[in-house]
C-alpha positions in Angstrom: 10.3 -15.1 178.0 7.4 -17.5 178.2 4.5 -16.8 180.5 5.3 -19.5 183.1 3.0 -18.0 185.6 -0.6 -17.9 184.5 -2.6 -14.7 184.4 -5.7 -14.4 186.6 -7.7 -14.9 183.5 -5.8 -18.0 182.4 -6.0 -19.5 185.9 -9.7 -18.8 186.3 -10.5 -20.2 182.8 -8.4 -23.3 183.4 -10.1 -24.0 186.7 -13.7 -23.5 185.3 -13.2 -25.2 182.0 -15.7 -27.9 181.2 -13.9 -29.1 178.1 -10.2 -29.5 177.5 -8.8 -30.3 174.0 -5.3 -31.7 173.9 -2.9 -32.1 170.9 -1.4 -35.5 170.7 2.0 -35.5 169.0 4.7 -34.0 171.4 2.0 -33.1 173.9 0.4 -36.4 174.9 3.2 -38.5 173.4 6.9 -38.0 173.5 7.2 -37.6 169.8 5.5 -37.5 166.4 3.5 -40.7 165.8 4.1 -40.6 162.0 7.8 -40.1 162.6 7.9 -43.2 164.9 5.9 -45.2 162.3 8.4 -44.1 159.6 11.3 -45.1 161.9 9.7 -48.6 162.3 9.4 -48.7 158.5 13.0 -47.6 157.9 12.1 -44.3 156.1 12.4 -41.7 158.9 15.2 -39.7 157.2 13.0 -39.1 154.2 10.1 -37.6 156.2 11.8 -35.8 159.1 12.1 -32.5 157.4 8.4 -32.6 156.4 7.4 -33.2 160.0 9.3 -30.1 161.1 7.6 -28.0 158.3 4.1 -29.2 159.4 4.9 -28.4 163.0 6.1 -24.8 162.4 3.4 -24.1 159.9 5.8 -23.3 157.0 4.2 -26.0 154.7 0.6 -26.6 154.0 -0.7 -29.4 156.3 -2.5 -31.4 153.7 0.5 -31.4 151.4 2.8 -32.7 154.2 0.3 -35.4 155.2 0.0 -36.6 151.6 3.7 -36.7 151.1 4.6 -38.4 154.3 2.0 -41.1 153.8 3.3 -41.7 150.2 6.8 -42.2 151.6 5.7 -44.4 154.6 3.4 -46.6 152.4 2.4 -48.9 155.3 0.0 -51.8 155.4 -2.5 -52.7 158.1 -0.1 -55.4 159.3 2.6 -52.7 159.6 0.3 -50.6 161.9 -0.5 -53.6 164.1 3.2 -54.4 164.5 3.9 -50.7 165.3 1.3 -50.6 168.1 2.8 -53.8 169.5 6.3 -52.5 169.3 5.5 -49.1 170.8 2.6 -49.6 173.2 0.8 -46.5 174.4 2.2 -46.7 178.0 5.7 -46.4 176.7 5.0 -43.2 174.7 3.3 -40.9 177.3 4.7 -37.5 178.3 5.3 -37.0 182.0 2.1 -36.2 184.0 -0.3 -36.5 181.1 -2.0 -39.7 182.3 -2.7 -38.2 185.8 -3.8 -34.8 184.3 -6.4 -36.5 182.1 -7.6 -38.7 185.0 -8.0 -35.7 187.3 -9.8 -33.7 184.6 -12.3 -36.5 184.0 -12.9 -37.0 187.7 -13.8 -33.3 187.9 -16.4 -33.9 185.2 -14.3 -32.1 182.5 -14.7 -33.6 179.0 -11.3 -34.4 177.4 -10.8 -34.5 173.6 -7.8 -35.5 171.6 -7.3 -33.3 168.5 -4.5 -34.1 166.1 -3.3 -33.6 162.6 -2.1 -37.2 162.7 -4.3 -40.3 162.1 -7.0 -42.1 164.1 -5.3 -45.4 163.3 -2.3 -44.3 165.4 -4.3 -42.3 168.1 -7.1 -44.7 169.0 -4.8 -47.0 170.9 -3.6 -44.0 172.9 -7.1 -42.8 173.5 -8.1 -46.3 174.8 -5.2 -46.3 177.2 -6.0 -42.8 178.5 -9.7 -43.5 178.9 -10.7 -41.0 176.3 -13.8 -42.1 174.3 -13.2 -42.8 170.6 -15.9 -40.3 169.7 -13.8 -37.6 171.5 -10.9 -38.2 169.1 -10.7 -35.7 166.2 -8.0 -36.8 163.7 -7.4 -37.7 160.1 -8.3 -41.1 158.6 -6.1 -43.1 156.3 -7.6 -44.1 153.0 -7.1 -47.8 151.9 -7.5 -49.9 148.8 -9.7 -52.8 149.7 -9.3 -56.4 148.3 -12.5 -57.4 146.4 -12.1 -61.0 147.4 -11.3 -60.7 151.2 -13.0 -57.4 151.9 -9.9 -56.3 153.8 -7.7 -53.2 153.4 -4.5 -54.0 151.6 -2.7 -50.8 150.4 -2.5 -47.2 151.7 -3.6 -44.8 149.0 -3.8 -41.5 150.9 -6.1 -39.9 153.5 -9.6 -38.7 153.8 -9.6 -34.9 153.0 -13.1 -34.4 154.5 -11.9 -34.6 158.1 -11.7 -31.2 159.9 -8.0 -31.6 160.8 -6.9 -32.5 157.3 -5.9 -28.9 156.4 -4.7 -25.7 157.9 -7.1 -24.3 160.5 -8.4 -27.8 161.2 -8.2 -27.5 165.0 -10.4 -24.4 165.0 -12.9 -26.4 162.8 -12.7 -29.4 165.2 -13.4 -27.2 168.3 -16.2 -25.4 166.5 -17.8 -28.8 165.8 -17.3 -29.8 169.4 -19.0 -26.6 170.6 -21.8 -27.1 168.1 -22.6 -30.6 169.3 -22.1 -30.0 173.0 -23.2 -27.2 175.5 -19.7 -26.5 176.8 -19.2 -23.0 178.3 -15.4 -22.9 178.5 -13.0 -24.8 176.2 -9.2 -24.9 176.7 -6.6 -26.1 174.1 -3.3 -27.5 175.1 -0.5 -28.1 172.6 3.0 -27.4 171.4 2.6 -26.2 167.8 1.4 -23.3 165.7 -1.7 -25.2 164.6 -2.6 -25.6 168.3 -2.0 -21.9 169.0 -4.3 -21.0 166.1 -7.2 -22.7 167.9 -7.6 -19.7 170.2 -7.5 -17.1 167.4 -11.1 -17.5 166.4 -14.4 -16.8 168.2 -15.4 -20.4 167.3 -12.3 -21.8 168.8 -10.9 -22.2 172.3 -11.3 -19.7 175.2 -7.7 -20.3 176.3 -4.5 -21.8 174.8 -1.9 -23.3 177.0 1.4 -23.9 175.4 3.4 -27.1 176.2 7.2 -27.3 175.8 8.0 -30.6 177.5 9.1 -32.3 174.3 9.8 -29.5 171.7 9.8 -25.8 172.1 8.3 -23.6 169.4 9.5 -20.0 169.9 6.3 -18.6 168.4 4.2 -20.6 170.8 6.3 -19.6 173.8 5.9 -16.0 173.0 2.2 -16.0 172.2 0.8 -18.4 174.8 -1.0 -16.8 177.7 0.3 -19.7 179.8 3.3 -21.9 178.9 4.3 -25.1 180.8 7.0 -27.7 180.5 5.3 -30.2 182.8 1.7 -31.4 182.8 2.0 -31.7 186.6 2.0 -27.9 186.7 -1.5 -27.9 185.2 -2.7 -30.6 187.6 -1.4 -28.7 190.6 -3.2 -25.6 189.3 -6.5 -27.5 189.5 -6.5 -27.0 193.2 -9.1 -28.5 195.4 -11.4 -25.7 196.6 -12.4 -25.5 200.2 -16.0 -24.9 200.9 -17.4 -23.1 204.0 -21.1 -22.6 205.1 -21.5 -19.4 206.9 -24.6 -20.0 209.0 -26.3 -22.9 210.8 -30.0 -22.0 210.3 -32.6 -24.7 209.4 -32.0 -23.9 205.7 -28.2 -24.1 206.1 -28.6 -27.5 207.8 -30.9 -28.6 204.9 -28.4 -27.5 202.3 -25.1 -28.6 203.9 -25.8 -32.3 203.4 -25.7 -31.6 199.6 -22.4 -29.9 199.9 -20.9 -32.7 202.1 -22.1 -35.3 199.6 -21.0 -33.5 196.4 -17.5 -32.5 197.5 -16.7 -36.2 197.9 -17.8 -36.9 194.3 -15.7 -34.2 192.6 -11.9 -33.7 192.6 -12.4 -30.0 192.3 -13.3 -29.7 196.0 -11.6 -30.5 199.3 -13.4 -33.3 201.1 -14.1 -31.3 204.2 -16.9 -28.7 204.5 -16.6 -26.1 207.2 -19.6 -24.6 209.0 -19.9 -21.5 211.2 -22.3 -22.0 214.0 -23.5 -18.7 215.4 -25.0 -20.1 218.6 -22.2 -22.6 219.2 -22.5 -22.3 223.0 -26.2 -23.0 223.1 -26.9 -26.0 225.3 -29.2 -28.7 224.2 -29.9 -31.6 226.6 -26.6 -31.0 228.4 -24.4 -30.6 225.4 -23.5 -27.6 223.3 -24.8 -27.4 219.7 -21.3 -27.2 218.5 -20.4 -30.5 220.1 -23.5 -32.2 218.9 -22.9 -31.1 215.3 -19.2 -32.2 215.3 -19.9 -35.5 217.1 -23.4 -36.5 216.0 -23.5 -34.5 212.7 -27.0 -33.2 213.5 -28.5 -29.9 214.6 -31.4 -30.8 216.9 -32.2 -27.1 217.5 -32.7 -26.1 213.9 -33.4 -29.3 211.9 -33.7 -32.3 214.1 -33.3 -35.8 212.6 -31.3 -34.7 209.6 -27.8 -36.0 209.1 -25.6 -33.2 208.1 -22.6 -35.2 206.8 -19.7 -37.0 208.4 -17.2 -34.7 206.6 -18.7 -31.6 208.2 -16.5 -29.7 210.7 -18.3 -26.9 212.7 -16.8 -24.0 214.5 -18.0 -21.0 216.5 -15.2 -18.9 215.1 -16.5 -17.0 212.0 -13.1 -15.8 210.9 -11.5 -19.2 211.3 -14.1 -20.8 209.1 -13.9 -18.2 206.3 -10.2 -17.4 206.1 -9.2 -20.5 204.0 -12.4 -20.9 202.1 -12.3 -20.8 198.3 -16.1 -21.0 198.2 -18.2 -19.2 200.7 -21.9 -20.1 201.1 -23.8 -17.5 203.1 -27.0 -18.8 204.8 -27.5 -16.6 207.9 -30.5 -14.4 208.9 -30.6 -11.4 206.6 -30.5 -8.9 209.5 -27.2 -10.4 210.6 -25.5 -10.2 207.2 -24.2 -6.6 207.5 -22.4 -7.4 210.7 -21.1 -10.7 209.4 -19.6 -9.2 206.2 -18.1 -6.3 208.2 -16.4 -8.8 210.5 -15.0 -10.6 207.5 -13.6 -7.5 205.7 -10.0 -8.2 204.7 -10.1 -11.7 206.2 -11.2 -13.8 203.2 -9.2 -14.9 200.2 -9.1 -12.4 197.4 -9.9 -15.0 194.7 -12.7 -16.7 196.7 -16.2 -16.9 195.2 -19.5 -16.5 197.2 -23.1 -17.5 196.9 -25.9 -16.2 199.0 -28.9 -18.2 200.1 -30.2 -15.3 202.1 -33.5 -13.7 201.2 -33.8 -10.0 202.3 -32.5 -6.5 201.7 -31.5 -3.5 203.8 -31.8 0.2 203.3 -28.5 2.1 203.7 -27.4 5.7 203.1 -27.1 4.8 199.4 -30.6 3.4 199.2 -31.8 -0.3 199.1 -29.1 -2.9 199.0 -29.5 -6.6 198.2 -27.5 -9.1 200.2 -25.4 -10.1 197.2 -24.5 -6.4 196.7 -23.6 -6.2 200.4 -21.2 -9.1 200.0 -19.7 -7.7 196.8 -19.2 -4.3 198.4 -17.9 -5.4 201.8 -15.8 -8.4 200.8 -15.0 -7.6 197.2 -16.1 -11.0 196.1 -18.1 -12.1 193.1 -21.4 -13.3 194.6 -24.1 -15.5 193.0 -27.5 -16.3 194.6 -29.4 -19.6 195.1 -33.2 -19.0 195.3 -36.1 -21.4 195.1 -39.3 -22.6 196.7 -37.7 -24.7 199.4 -38.9 -25.4 202.9 -36.0 -26.6 205.0 -37.8 -29.6 206.5 -38.8 -30.9 203.1 -35.2 -30.5 201.9 -34.0 -32.3 205.0 -36.3 -35.2 204.1 -34.9 -35.2 200.6 -38.3 -34.4 198.9 -38.1 -33.3 195.3 -37.2 -29.6 195.2 -35.7 -27.1 192.8 -33.9 -23.7 192.7 -32.1 -21.4 190.4 -28.5 -20.3 190.7 -28.3 -16.7 189.4 -24.7 -15.8 188.6 -22.7 -13.2 186.7 -21.5 -16.0 184.4 -22.7 -19.5 183.4 -19.2 -20.8 184.3 -19.5 -19.6 187.8 -23.0 -21.0 188.0 -21.8 -24.3 186.8 -19.3 -24.5 189.8 -22.1 -23.9 192.3 -24.4 -26.4 190.5 -21.8 -29.1 191.1 -22.0 -28.3 194.8 -25.8 -28.2 195.2 -27.5 -30.4 192.6 -28.5 -33.9 193.7 -31.0 -36.6 192.7 -33.7 -34.7 194.7 -32.6 -31.1 194.2 -32.7 -29.7 190.7 -30.8 -26.6 189.9 -31.0 -24.3 186.8 -28.6 -21.5 186.0 -29.6 -18.0 185.0 -27.8 -14.7 184.7 -30.1 -12.4 186.5 -28.8 -12.1 190.1 -30.9 -9.0 191.0 -34.1 -10.5 189.6 -33.7 -13.8 191.4 -32.8 -12.1 194.7 -35.7 -9.6 194.5 -38.1 -12.5 193.9 -36.7 -14.3 197.0 -37.0 -11.1 199.1 -40.4 -9.7 198.1 -42.3 -12.9 198.1 -42.2 -12.9 201.9 -44.4 -9.8 201.9 -47.0 -11.6 199.8 -46.8 -14.6 202.1 -47.7 -12.4 205.0 -50.8 -11.2 203.0 -51.9 -14.8 202.2 -51.3 -15.8 205.9 -53.6 -12.9 206.9 -56.2 -14.0 204.4 -56.1 -17.6 205.7 -56.3 -16.3 209.3 -59.5 -14.5 208.3 -60.9 -17.7 206.8 -61.3 -16.3 203.3 -61.4 -18.9 200.5 -59.1 -19.8 197.6 -60.5 -17.0 195.4 -59.3 -14.3 197.7 -55.9 -16.0 198.0 -55.6 -16.1 194.2 -56.3 -12.4 194.0 -53.6 -11.6 196.6 -51.0 -13.9 195.1 -51.6 -12.6 191.6 -51.5 -9.0 192.8 -48.4 -9.8 194.8 -46.6 -11.3 191.8 -47.4 -8.2 189.8 -46.1 -5.8 192.5 -43.0 -8.0 193.0 -42.2 -7.7 189.3 -42.9 -4.0 189.0 -41.0 -3.1 192.2 -38.0 -5.2 191.1 -37.9 -3.8 187.6 -38.3 -0.2 188.9 -35.2 -0.6 191.1 -33.2 -2.7 188.7 -34.3 -2.1 185.1 -32.2 -5.0 183.7 -34.2 -7.6 185.6 -35.6 -10.1 183.2 -39.4 -10.8 183.1 -38.9 -14.5 182.7 -37.1 -14.7 186.0 -40.5 -14.3 187.8 -41.7 -17.5 186.3 -38.7 -19.5 187.4 -38.5 -21.5 190.7 -37.1 -18.4 192.3 -40.2 -16.4 191.4 -43.5 -18.2 191.0 -42.2 -21.4 192.5 -40.9 -19.8 195.6 -44.1 -17.7 195.9 -46.3 -20.7 195.8 -44.2 -22.6 198.4 -44.0 -19.6 200.8 -47.7 -18.9 200.5 -48.6 -22.5 201.1 -46.3 -23.7 203.9 -43.6 -21.1 204.7 -42.8 -19.6 208.1 -44.1 -16.1 207.1 -47.4 -17.5 206.0 -47.8 -19.6 209.2 -46.9 -16.8 211.5 -49.1 -14.3 209.8 -52.0 -16.7 210.0 -51.4 -17.3 213.7 -51.1 -13.5 214.3 -54.4 -12.9 212.5 -56.2 -15.7 214.3 -55.0 -14.3 217.7 -56.3 -10.9 216.7 -59.6 -12.4 215.5 -60.0 -14.3 218.9 -59.7 -11.1 220.8 -56.4 -12.1 222.4 -53.8 -10.5 220.0 -50.2 -11.4 220.2 -47.1 -9.5 219.2 -44.9 -10.5 216.3 -42.1 -11.0 218.9 -44.2 -13.3 220.9 -45.1 -15.4 217.9 -41.5 -15.5 216.8 -40.6 -17.0 220.1 -43.5 -19.5 220.0 -43.3 -20.5 216.3 -39.7 -19.7 215.2 -37.8 -20.3 218.4 -36.8 -16.7 218.6 -35.7 -16.1 215.0 -36.9 -12.9 213.5 -39.6 -13.1 210.8 -38.2 -12.2 207.4 -41.4 -10.9 206.0 -42.0 -8.3 208.7 -38.5 -6.9 208.4 -38.6 -7.0 204.6 -42.0 -5.2 204.6 -40.6 -2.4 206.7 -37.6 -2.0 204.5 -39.7 -2.0 201.3 -42.1 0.5 202.9 -39.3 2.8 203.7 -38.1 2.7 200.1 -41.6 3.5 198.9 -42.1 6.3 201.4 -38.9 8.1 200.5 -39.7 7.8 196.8 -43.4 8.4 196.9 -44.4 5.0 195.6 -46.9 3.9 198.3 -50.0 4.3 196.1 -48.2 2.4 193.3 -47.9 -0.7 195.3 -51.3 -1.0 197.1 -50.8 -4.6 198.4 -47.3 -4.0 199.8 -48.6 -0.8 201.5 -51.7 -2.4 202.9 -49.7 -5.3 204.4 -47.3 -2.9 206.0 -50.1 -0.9 207.6 -51.7 -4.0 208.9 -48.6 -5.6 210.5 -47.7 -2.3 212.2 -51.2 -1.9 213.7 -52.3 1.1 211.6 -55.3 -0.8 210.2 -57.0 -4.0 211.2 -56.2 -7.3 209.4 -59.8 -7.4 208.1 -58.8 -4.6 205.7 -56.4 -6.8 203.8 -58.5 -7.0 200.7 -59.4 -3.3 200.6 -56.3 -2.5 198.7 -58.2 -3.3 195.5 -61.0 -0.9 196.5 -58.8 2.1 197.3 -56.3 1.7 194.5 -57.6 -0.7 192.0 -56.0 -4.0 191.3 -52.5 -3.3 189.9 -51.7 -4.3 186.4 -48.6 -4.0 184.2 -47.6 -0.6 182.9 -48.9 0.2 179.5 -45.4 1.3 178.6 -43.9 -2.1 179.4 -42.5 -4.0 176.4 -44.2 -7.3 177.6 -47.7 -6.4 178.7 -48.9 -9.8 177.6 -46.7 -11.6 180.1 -48.8 -10.6 183.1 -52.5 -10.6 182.1 -54.2 -7.2 182.4 -56.6 -7.2 185.3 -60.0 -6.1 186.2 -61.6 -2.7 187.1 -61.7 -1.8 190.8 -64.4 -3.5 192.7 -67.6 -1.5 193.4 -69.2 -3.6 196.2 -67.7 -3.6 199.7 -65.8 -6.6 200.9 -67.5 -8.2 203.9 -65.8 -8.8 207.1 -65.2 -12.4 208.0 -67.9 -14.2 210.0 
């Protein structure tokens, strides 16, 4: 029995494909093009058996092509009459026109690959909107008239084309992959030569058998997915529903990208849902929920930024998440444990998730990143988006960038469709832990730089702290997660985010204000400053520093990370802010480990300072 119901692998591959190759004869068209040409030439009976042998693979393809052309013996005028007699629109199989249209609207590249001839296929490609350079087929060879310069007599075919002999479709797909950066290629066809395209590492990632015109028993048995109607494939390309879990300033800066991009891509439903955690909060006589749904703005978190007319907000977390195919988490990191616990068993099993949350928690099993928490509690594959992005700048559509770290480039490509815009550039990398650790640990460094600025030290001191901070970020991340990649720390999620956060982020600004209050003799608590500066939101850097300090305390690492340890002692009142630079006296400026395989990536540093560091004037 054919596999009429796709496996999870087949369905996932089909939905994430960025290139689809389609056989032409008996897949795109209702019959063999050469057979129809022979019929118009009155010689069909003489070639019909050869066509069957070519289709089932019992005869060498190049031999059948040569023999069929010899029998047909057409002229250019015969071909023109053939196209006029059998126009492309009269030859299409059911559903193929719509399938190709939908694929192209989703941004999927469509190729036609055939053992037939370009002279017969190019009119079909033009009708279907497939570029002629996306047609891989054989070429007829002609005798040319010396006087007119026109082709006059068919003399065979060009044997140099990849589809001119057995295994040609594998060669064609290999060439397509060589010339284009496609991640996932799917082949659709009805014959043995189409099935062969998936039997090589250089070929397709998935073969879908088609039996709407002819049924090949070998294809039916071997295909991972077999259909009789192209509409089945179109229906399987469902429109994914997108939901934003959170309504913070960053969420409100990101959701306009989602609202815009879902309208541009057939892969996604046109409506974006958003969970508003403070839905009942009243602003100027109206609830935040009503304002978001009616005015499409959030004046509490990101005033003046239009969120999107196709955004629908709700205060019901479970209602927002239950039908989502794509879950975007952008809530305070200290809330993520309770959020994911609430959603356990209430989200789609095949949904995918991405976290924009920077932070970690310490549980009974040790430190846990937010993406790990989502995977554990919701059993969902979770990517992360991390970059040096201030919400207000994003809201103003200033040039920004980020990385999407995902378990696969295919998954990353789906998220890039949702987030990338003319002002927001997105790269993909396969280092989820590395990117997330960068986004988490840089907040501690931002506190340190804020303290330095609050003490009115200059750029040199800030450079020392930022360099040391990057070194400790890398060392701490690689110690916890040995597979973290060194180059990740020089992406926008690493160095880029560190520069942004230490220049204009909330952690830097609050730490500077906290230090200036201490310096003035009227110290303020972090809670007080969170109310004054952040509107009551908790400061990520303080919470992260405490979590990291607990990990270091339990494992005896405190002396290994002198800057992290010094920052934590300062923010918890155990030493004064004026001691911020004394980490390099007590412990020496941290450098890379001599045993690292990349000691040249982070420059080796200097010897410990001998002279005391003065207190600020």
